[in-house]
C-alpha positions as CSV (number, residue, x, y, z in Angstrom):
1,M,-3.8,0.5,-21.0
2,T,-5.8,-1.7,-23.2
3,T,-8.3,-0.9,-26.0
4,D,-11.1,-1.8,-23.6
5,D,-9.8,0.8,-21.1
6,V,-9.9,3.7,-23.6
7,T,-13.0,2.9,-25.4
8,D,-15.6,1.4,-23.1
9,T,-17.0,4.7,-22.2
10,A,-18.2,5.3,-25.8
11,P,-20.6,2.2,-26.4
12,S,-21.8,1.4,-29.9
13,H,-25.4,2.6,-30.8
14,A,-26.0,-0.1,-33.3
15,P,-29.4,-1.8,-32.8
16,S,-28.9,-5.4,-31.4
17,H,-31.9,-6.6,-33.5
18,A,-30.0,-6.2,-36.8
19,P,-27.9,-9.3,-37.3
20,S,-27.2,-8.7,-41.0
21,H,-25.1,-5.5,-39.9
22,A,-23.2,-7.4,-37.0
23,P,-20.2,-8.3,-39.1
24,S,-19.5,-4.8,-40.5
25,H,-20.2,-3.2,-37.2
26,A,-17.7,-5.5,-35.4
27,A,-15.1,-4.7,-38.0
28,S,-15.7,-0.9,-37.7
29,E,-15.6,-1.1,-33.8
30,R,-12.2,-2.9,-33.9
31,L,-10.8,-0.3,-36.2
32,R,-12.2,2.5,-33.9
33,R,-10.6,0.9,-30.8
34,W,-7.3,0.3,-32.6
35,R,-7.4,4.1,-33.9
36,L,-7.7,5.2,-30.3
37,V,-4.9,3.1,-29.2
38,L,-2.5,3.9,-32.0
39,G,-3.2,7.6,-31.9
40,G,-3.7,8.4,-35.6
41,G,-1.3,9.6,-38.3
42,A,-0.3,7.9,-41.5
43,A,1.5,5.0,-39.8
44,D,-1.3,3.5,-37.7
45,G,-2.8,1.8,-40.7
46,T,-6.5,2.0,-39.6
47,G,-7.8,4.7,-42.0
48,H,-10.4,5.3,-39.5
49,A,-11.7,8.9,-38.7
50,L,-13.0,10.1,-35.3
51,S,-15.7,12.5,-34.5
52,G,-17.6,13.8,-31.5
53,R,-16.9,12.2,-28.2
54,D,-14.4,9.9,-29.6
55,A,-12.4,12.9,-31.3
56,A,-12.4,14.6,-27.8
57,M,-11.4,11.4,-26.0
58,D,-8.5,11.0,-28.5
59,G,-7.3,14.5,-27.9
60,T,-7.0,13.9,-24.1
61,L,-5.0,10.8,-24.8
62,A,-2.8,12.6,-27.5
63,A,-2.0,15.4,-24.9
64,L,-0.4,12.7,-22.7
65,Y,0.8,9.9,-24.9
66,G,1.1,11.7,-28.3
67,T,4.5,13.2,-27.5
68,E,7.7,11.7,-28.8
69,D,9.5,9.4,-26.4
70,K,12.6,11.5,-26.0
71,P,13.9,13.4,-23.0
72,R,12.6,16.8,-22.4
73,T,13.3,19.6,-20.1
74,G,11.8,22.8,-18.9
75,R,8.7,24.1,-20.9
76,D,9.0,21.7,-23.7
77,R,8.5,18.7,-21.4
78,A,4.9,19.6,-20.6
79,A,4.2,20.8,-24.3
80,G,1.4,18.1,-24.6
81,L,-0.7,19.7,-21.8
82,G,0.4,23.3,-21.9
83,A,2.4,25.1,-19.3
84,S,-0.3,26.7,-17.2
85,A,-2.2,25.1,-14.3
86,P,-5.6,26.0,-15.8
87,S,-4.9,24.0,-19.0
88,V,-3.8,21.1,-17.0
89,A,-6.8,21.3,-14.6
90,R,-9.1,21.3,-17.7
91,W,-7.3,18.2,-19.0
92,L,-7.8,16.5,-15.7
93,G,-11.4,17.2,-15.9
94,D,-11.7,15.8,-19.3
95,I,-10.2,12.6,-18.4
96,R,-12.4,12.2,-15.5
97,A,-15.5,12.7,-17.9
98,Y,-14.2,10.1,-20.4
99,F,-12.6,7.3,-18.4
100,P,-13.3,5.2,-15.3
101,S,-11.6,6.1,-11.9
102,S,-9.0,3.3,-12.2
103,V,-7.9,4.6,-15.6
104,V,-7.8,8.3,-14.5
105,Q,-5.5,7.4,-11.8
106,V,-3.0,5.6,-14.2
107,M,-3.2,8.7,-16.6
108,Q,-2.5,11.0,-13.8
109,R,0.4,9.0,-12.6
110,D,1.8,9.0,-16.3
111,A,1.3,12.8,-16.6
112,I,3.3,13.4,-13.4
113,E,6.1,11.1,-14.6
114,R,6.2,11.8,-18.3
115,L,5.4,15.5,-18.5
116,G,7.1,16.9,-15.3
117,L,3.8,18.1,-13.7
118,S,4.8,17.7,-10.0
119,A,5.4,21.4,-9.5
120,L,1.9,22.3,-10.8
121,L,0.5,20.0,-7.9
122,L,1.5,22.9,-5.7
123,E,-1.3,25.0,-7.0
124,P,-4.7,24.5,-5.3
125,E,-6.7,24.6,-8.6
126,M,-4.7,21.6,-9.7
127,L,-5.4,19.7,-6.5
128,Q,-9.1,20.4,-6.7
129,A,-9.1,18.6,-10.1
130,V,-7.3,15.5,-9.4
131,E,-8.6,12.1,-8.6
132,P,-7.2,11.2,-5.2
133,D,-5.2,8.0,-4.8
134,V,-2.2,6.5,-2.8
135,H,0.3,7.4,-5.5
136,L,-0.9,11.0,-5.6
137,V,-0.6,11.2,-1.8
138,G,3.1,9.9,-2.1
139,T,3.8,12.7,-4.7
140,L,2.2,15.4,-2.5
141,L,4.2,14.3,0.5
142,S,7.4,14.4,-1.6
143,L,6.6,18.0,-2.4
144,N,5.4,18.8,1.2
145,K,8.5,21.0,2.1
146,A,8.1,23.1,-1.2
147,M,4.4,23.6,-0.6
148,P,3.1,27.0,-0.3
149,E,0.7,27.8,2.6
150,T,-2.1,28.6,0.0
151,T,-1.8,24.9,-1.1
152,K,-1.4,23.0,2.1
153,E,-5.1,23.0,3.2
154,T,-6.1,21.6,-0.2
155,A,-3.3,19.1,-0.1
156,R,-4.4,17.9,3.4
157,A,-8.0,17.5,2.1
158,V,-6.7,15.3,-0.7
159,V,-4.7,13.3,1.7
160,R,-7.6,13.0,4.2
161,K,-10.0,11.6,1.6
162,V,-7.5,8.8,0.6
163,V,-6.8,8.0,4.2
164,D,-10.5,7.8,5.1
165,D,-11.2,5.5,2.2
166,L,-8.4,3.3,3.2
167,E,-9.5,3.2,6.8
168,K,-12.9,2.2,5.8
169,R,-11.6,-0.6,3.6
170,L,-9.0,-2.0,6.1
171,A,-9.9,-1.0,9.6
172,A,-12.8,-3.6,10.5
173,R,-10.9,-6.7,9.1
174,T,-7.7,-5.7,10.7
175,R,-9.4,-5.2,14.2
176,A,-11.3,-8.6,13.9
177,T,-8.2,-10.6,12.6
178,L,-6.0,-9.2,15.3
179,T,-8.5,-9.5,18.1
180,G,-8.9,-13.2,17.3
181,A,-5.0,-13.8,17.2
182,L,-4.8,-11.9,20.6
183,D,-7.3,-14.1,22.1
184,R,-5.6,-17.1,20.8
185,S,-2.1,-16.1,21.9
186,A,-3.3,-15.5,25.6
187,R,-4.0,-19.1,26.7
188,V,-5.3,-19.7,30.2
189,A,-5.1,-23.2,32.1
190,R,-8.5,-22.9,33.7
191,P,-10.8,-21.3,31.2
192,R,-14.5,-20.9,31.7
193,H,-16.7,-23.2,29.4
194,H,-17.1,-20.7,26.6
195,D,-13.5,-19.7,26.6
196,I,-12.2,-23.3,25.9
197,D,-10.2,-23.7,22.7
198,W,-11.6,-27.3,21.7
199,N,-9.3,-27.8,18.8
200,R,-6.3,-27.3,20.9
201,T,-7.6,-29.1,24.0
202,I,-8.4,-32.1,22.0
203,A,-4.9,-32.1,20.2
204,A,-3.4,-31.8,23.6
205,N,-5.1,-34.8,24.9
206,L,-5.1,-37.2,22.0
207,K,-2.9,-39.6,24.0
208,H,-5.8,-40.0,26.4
209,Y,-8.0,-41.3,23.7
210,L,-10.2,-44.2,24.9
211,P,-11.2,-46.5,21.9
212,E,-13.5,-48.5,23.7
213,Y,-15.6,-45.4,24.6
214,G,-14.7,-43.5,21.3
215,T,-13.7,-40.4,23.3
216,V,-10.8,-38.3,24.7
217,V,-10.5,-37.8,28.4
218,P,-9.2,-34.2,28.7
219,E,-6.5,-34.0,31.4
220,R,-5.4,-30.6,30.2
221,I,-7.9,-27.8,29.1
222,V,-6.7,-25.1,26.8
223,G,-8.5,-21.8,26.8
224,Y,-8.7,-18.4,25.2
225,G,-7.5,-15.5,27.2
226,R,-9.3,-12.0,27.4
227,A,-7.1,-10.1,25.6
228,A,-9.1,-6.8,25.5
229,R,-8.6,-6.0,29.3
230,S,-5.0,-5.2,29.1
231,V,-2.1,-4.7,26.7
232,K,-1.0,-8.1,25.6
233,K,1.4,-7.0,22.7
234,D,3.8,-4.3,21.7
235,V,4.1,-3.5,18.1
236,I,6.9,-1.4,16.6
237,L,6.4,-0.3,12.9
238,C,9.8,0.8,11.5
239,I,9.3,2.4,8.2
240,D,11.7,3.5,5.6
241,Q,11.2,7.0,4.1
242,S,13.1,6.6,0.9
243,G,11.2,7.6,-2.3
244,S,10.4,4.3,-3.6
245,M,8.6,3.5,-0.3
246,A,5.9,6.2,-0.7
247,A,2.9,4.0,-1.0
248,S,4.2,1.8,1.9
249,V,4.4,4.9,4.0
250,V,0.8,5.7,3.3
251,Y,-0.5,2.2,4.1
252,A,1.6,1.9,7.1
253,S,0.5,5.0,8.6
254,V,-3.1,3.9,8.1
255,F,-2.5,0.5,9.8
256,G,-0.6,2.2,12.7
257,A,-3.5,4.3,13.4
258,V,-5.8,1.2,13.3
259,L,-3.4,-0.7,15.6
260,A,-3.2,2.3,18.0
261,S,-7.0,2.3,18.4
262,M,-6.8,-1.3,19.9
263,R,-6.4,-1.2,23.7
264,S,-4.8,-4.7,23.7
265,I,-1.8,-3.5,21.4
266,S,0.6,-0.9,22.3
267,T,1.7,0.6,18.9
268,R,4.9,2.6,18.1
269,L,5.4,4.1,14.8
270,V,9.1,5.1,13.7
271,V,10.2,6.6,10.3
272,F,13.5,7.0,9.1
273,D,16.1,8.0,6.4
274,T,19.5,8.8,7.8
275,A,17.8,10.2,10.8
276,V,15.1,8.6,13.0
277,A,11.7,10.2,13.9
278,D,9.3,8.8,16.3
279,L,5.7,9.8,15.3
280,T,3.9,7.6,17.9
281,D,2.1,10.8,19.5
282,Q,0.5,11.5,16.2
283,L,-1.0,8.2,15.7
284,D,-4.4,9.2,16.5
285,D,-4.4,10.9,13.0
286,P,-2.7,9.2,10.1
287,V,-2.7,12.5,8.1
288,D,-0.6,14.2,10.7
289,V,1.8,11.2,10.6
290,L,1.9,11.4,6.8
291,F,2.8,15.1,6.9
292,G,5.4,14.4,9.4
293,T,7.3,12.2,7.2
294,Q,9.9,13.4,4.6
295,L,10.2,11.2,1.6
296,G,13.4,10.8,-0.1
297,G,17.0,11.2,1.2
298,G,19.3,8.4,2.4
299,T,18.7,5.4,4.5
300,D,20.2,4.1,7.7
301,I,18.4,1.0,8.9
302,N,20.9,0.2,11.6
303,R,20.3,3.5,13.3
304,A,16.5,3.0,13.1
305,L,16.7,-0.6,14.5
306,A,19.0,0.7,17.3
307,Y,16.3,3.1,18.4
308,C,13.5,0.4,18.0
309,Q,15.6,-2.0,20.1
310,S,15.9,0.7,22.9
311,Q,12.2,1.0,23.0
312,I,11.6,-2.9,23.8
313,T,10.7,-3.7,27.2
314,R,8.9,-7.0,26.8
315,P,10.8,-8.9,24.0
316,A,8.7,-12.1,24.2
317,E,5.4,-9.9,23.7
318,T,6.8,-7.6,20.9
319,V,6.5,-7.6,17.1
320,V,8.8,-5.4,15.1
321,V,7.9,-4.9,11.6
322,L,10.6,-3.3,9.3
323,I,9.2,-2.0,6.1
324,S,12.1,-1.3,3.8
325,D,13.7,-2.0,0.4
326,L,16.7,-2.8,2.5
327,Y,19.3,-0.4,0.7
328,E,21.5,0.2,3.7
329,G,23.6,3.2,3.9
330,G,24.6,2.5,7.6
331,I,26.6,-0.2,9.2
332,R,25.4,-3.6,7.4
333,H,26.9,-6.1,9.9
334,E,25.6,-4.0,12.8
335,M,22.1,-4.1,11.3
336,L,22.1,-7.8,11.0
337,K,23.6,-8.2,14.5
338,R,20.7,-6.2,15.9
339,V,18.1,-8.4,14.1
340,A,19.6,-11.4,15.5
341,A,19.8,-10.1,18.9
342,M,16.2,-9.1,19.0
343,K,15.1,-12.5,17.5
344,A,17.2,-14.2,20.3
345,S,15.7,-12.2,23.0
346,G,12.2,-13.5,21.8
347,V,11.1,-10.7,19.5
348,Q,9.0,-11.5,16.5
349,F,10.7,-9.7,13.6
350,V,9.0,-9.2,10.3
351,T,10.6,-7.7,7.1
352,L,8.4,-6.4,4.5
353,L,10.0,-5.1,1.2
354,A,6.7,-3.2,0.5
355,L,3.2,-2.7,2.0
356,S,1.4,-2.0,-1.1
357,D,-0.6,-3.5,-4.0
358,E,2.3,-3.1,-6.4
359,G,4.6,-5.7,-5.3
360,A,8.2,-5.6,-4.3
361,P,10.2,-2.6,-5.7
362,A,13.9,-2.9,-6.4
363,Y,15.6,-4.1,-3.2
364,D,18.9,-5.2,-2.0
365,R,18.9,-9.0,-2.5
366,E,22.1,-9.6,-0.5
367,H,20.6,-8.2,2.8
368,A,17.1,-9.9,2.0
369,A,19.1,-13.3,1.9
370,A,21.0,-12.3,5.1
371,L,17.7,-11.6,6.9
372,A,16.1,-14.8,5.6
373,A,19.2,-16.8,7.1
374,L,18.4,-15.2,10.4
375,G,14.8,-16.5,10.2
376,A,13.3,-13.0,9.1
377,P,12.4,-13.7,5.4
378,A,11.8,-10.4,3.6
379,F,8.8,-10.4,1.2
380,A,6.3,-7.8,-0.3
381,C,2.9,-7.7,1.4
382,T,-0.3,-6.4,0.0
383,P,-2.6,-4.3,2.4
384,D,-5.2,-7.1,2.3
385,L,-2.6,-9.6,3.5
386,F,-1.2,-7.4,6.3
387,P,-3.7,-8.3,8.9
388,E,-2.9,-12.0,8.5
389,V,0.9,-11.4,8.6
390,M,0.4,-9.5,11.9
391,A,-2.0,-12.2,13.2
392,A,0.8,-14.8,12.6
393,A,3.4,-12.8,14.1
394,I,1.3,-12.3,17.2
395,E,0.5,-16.1,17.6
396,K,4.3,-16.8,16.9
397,R,3.3,-19.1,13.9
398,P,4.8,-19.1,10.4
399,L,4.2,-16.1,8.3
400,P,1.9,-16.4,5.4
401,I,4.5,-15.4,2.8
402,P,3.0,-15.0,-0.7
403,D,4.3,-17.5,-3.3
404,T,5.4,-14.6,-5.6
405,A,7.9,-13.3,-2.9
């Protein structure tokens, strides 16, 4: 968090038409910002006193970041915000009043991690006060089994808001990108005029170029197919439920629902830890999918891939997307053998270390290298890039792997 983040909501009231005061005001503003960042006390060196809105803002920051950086347990761990849900709910309301949404989400995440507030999220008044985001959804899903009935409806409403926002952001572009990829992947030999793929037709007939006429004589015409009339591709999303994959589970569930809404794609969604759960029948509602997951626990990628492999009926028309940090608790060499067998049969196999905006988490580099050697390079993927990755897999062309992978 920067000085701009914590202070932009309290703008200066100095008149812009008084240039003679500008230098002293600028110096005072710098001291004010540093005072808010450093938190006060004799050691901060600013000597700047806060009042009014600044003092209230400073209090919300001190409640979270003003505690000592030493391990705490029990009641002491949450000493900065108090132990009761009402006091935390008031604090959550305060930070929403003083800071923009992006900063609020960071502070909420820090409060959950630093002050051990996860248990308080099981209380309805807490959930009504929070700013919903993907990370909060991940925390709620990890608490799902411990959640009392009085809280579940509120929790579902929080998750629903995040899911709806993600669908609005991602659905239209995903459908448009994949529809184009499906059309391009379904070539026909005798297309109608408006279905001709001119770029590929010209490329296929360059050897028939007549320089004296400055033209190409097309002996073979390449056209787009009409993908929407039947199922053209089978997609299997295989998602690791381990705790570090929480954000990826949220995004993958939303994308799974979007893919399932496309008639030309048959979509299957499989989640796993040491057991495997097929949630395909819940794909019409990603919220149901998310509450059907169980974050945490062990990992058996081999068992999950064995199930996915058993569901493949058209290898050449199938895309399998494994989303995992690759920490395998099952049989490593069997996992790699399954990937090799699927690829040999014609399956397009995609390995994503994460499907989120945060980049790759800690992952098993040895397994990632082994998959890359099989032609299935593992990389982290942002939600905005995912449609392009899927389009490339559908068209059987090289994946757009980010440079930072």
